[in-house]
Legacy VTK file of the C-alpha trace (Angstrom):
# vtk DataFile Version 3.0
C-alpha trace
ASCII
DATASET POLYDATA
POINTS 75 float
-42.222 22.842 100.391
-39.999 24.900 98.494
-40.669 28.286 99.892
-39.029 31.044 97.450
-39.835 34.114 99.526
-40.266 35.408 103.043
-41.868 38.094 104.307
-42.082 38.849 108.110
-44.447 41.201 109.174
-44.214 40.854 113.021
-45.151 43.822 114.637
-47.210 45.574 111.862
-51.055 46.262 112.434
-53.667 46.114 109.568
-53.507 47.134 106.841
-49.721 46.884 106.727
-49.410 43.151 106.598
-51.801 42.634 103.808
-50.318 45.563 101.642
-46.711 44.362 102.243
-48.325 40.841 100.886
-49.879 42.489 97.849
-46.465 44.149 97.229
-44.263 40.801 97.388
-47.151 38.955 95.393
-46.456 41.401 92.424
-42.661 40.478 92.355
-43.808 36.765 92.227
-43.808 34.591 89.349
-47.181 32.052 89.089
-46.620 28.915 91.046
-43.823 30.738 93.651
-44.795 30.381 97.336
-44.414 32.900 99.954
-43.973 32.257 103.574
-45.660 35.049 105.635
-45.294 35.639 109.444
-47.605 37.930 111.007
-48.766 39.080 114.505
-51.929 41.078 113.713
-55.005 38.785 114.371
-56.487 40.297 111.875
-53.917 39.059 109.298
-56.457 35.448 109.263
-59.283 37.782 107.866
-57.763 39.838 105.664
-55.405 37.482 104.005
-58.294 34.879 103.378
-60.359 37.395 101.534
-57.687 39.248 99.779
-56.456 35.582 98.228
-60.153 34.296 97.666
-60.717 37.560 95.708
-57.305 37.489 93.871
-57.125 33.775 93.209
-54.098 32.883 95.178
-54.054 29.539 97.172
-53.610 29.193 101.096
-51.457 26.474 101.262
-51.160 26.106 105.212
-52.056 28.861 108.061
-50.959 27.990 111.536
-50.545 30.120 114.715
-48.233 29.326 117.423
-48.271 31.965 120.738
-49.601 34.875 118.711
-47.622 34.257 115.662
-49.523 33.247 112.442
-47.598 31.578 109.813
-48.861 31.509 106.217
-47.921 29.604 102.944
-49.108 31.293 99.946
-48.906 30.200 96.273
-49.289 32.757 93.616
-51.582 32.020 90.697
LINES 1 76
75 0 1 2 3 4 5 6 7 8 9 10 11 12 13 14 15 16 17 18 19 20 21 22 23 24 25 26 27 28 29 30 31 32 33 34 35 36 37 38 39 40 41 42 43 44 45 46 47 48 49 50 51 52 53 54 55 56 57 58 59 60 61 62 63 64 65 66 67 68 69 70 71 72 73 74
């Protein structure tokens, strides 16, 4: 999968990962994909709710040793 942007929010706590994601999505074109890294466990719920409400697509969500990785397509 082609990733257009990378966003590393490791070490940031709620609501900063979500705010950074929102800011990045504003700069992206429809169909582009961003990979987000986060260490805040709240990002799972925060990102899920936001993406559903905003209409963006969660392509992948994975967690490994406390690091959450998301692939998100802007709609």
